[in-house]
N, C-alpha and C positions, 0 to 999 in steps of 0.2 A: 308757106310753112316757115316757122321761126326756129332758130337754133335751140332755143330753150325747150322746145317740145321733144327734142331727141332724148330718149331715155327717161322721159318723165314718168313712165309707169314703173320704174325701178324704185326700190326702197333702199335705205342705207342699211348695210349689214357689216359683219365682222371681216369679211374677206375684201380687202382693198376698198372698203367703203361702199360696195355695191353688192346687193344680193340678187338672186334670180328674179326675173320679171314674172308677173302673174300670168303672162300670156302663154308660157310654156308649161307643159304637164309636169306634175310633181316628179322629181327625180331626173328630169331631162333638162339640159341647158341648150338654148338655141345659139346660133352664131352671134346674134345680137348680145346675148348674155355674156358670152365669152369675150366679145369685143369690149363690152363695158367693163368687165373685170380687168382686162389687160390695160385699158386706158386709165383705170383708176390707180394703177401701180406707179410707183416712183421709177425714175430712169434706172436706178440700181436694181430694183425688183424686176424690171423688164429684162435687163441684161442677164440677170441670174436665171430667169425663166427660159430665156432663149438658149443659154449655155447648157442648162439642164436638158432641154429638148434635144440639143445636139448629141447629148449622151444617152438619149432615150429614157430620161427620167423626169419625174414631176416632184414637186415639193413633198407631196404625200409619200412618194417612194423613199425620199431621203429621210423623212421623219420615221418611217417604219424600219430603217436600217439599224444594224448594230452600231455602237459607237465607233468601232474600228472601220467598218465600211463607210460610215458617214465621214470620218476623217479622210479617207482615201478620196471620196468624191469632192470634199471641200479643198483638198490639196490639188486635185485636178482642175477645179474651177479657178484657183489662184494661178495655176500655171497657164490656163487659157487666157486669163486677163493679162498676165505679164506678156504673153506672146502677142496679144492683140495690141497692147501699147507699143511694143517693139516694132510691130509691123505697120504702125500708123504712118501713112505717107506724109502727113503734115509735120511729123517730128523728124523725118529723115533729113530735111534740109537744115535742121538746127543742131546738128551734132557739134559738141564742144562749145556751144554758145552759152557760156555762163559768165555774165558780167553785170555789175550793178552800174547802170549808166547814170544813176542819180547821185552817185558819190562824188 
């Protein structure tokens, strides 16, 4: 089996570059389809999808919200990203380290 054969039955579509494969019934998505959609996302899109999942939401849920509710969700996502950056163990050892060693 070659790597190029993985997902070869999928076609290019509007969502992340991949549409549902013809192997699944109309209206249903298989685990393979979901995986291919997720893998087609950019790292930022993956991060957003995972954070929305933590909140129990999807992009479709956010799109259907009122502007006020959508702003609340976006603000919550910003706060989650800020917290994740602050909790990054690789950054903890570099506090106060701001220097231009090339100067």
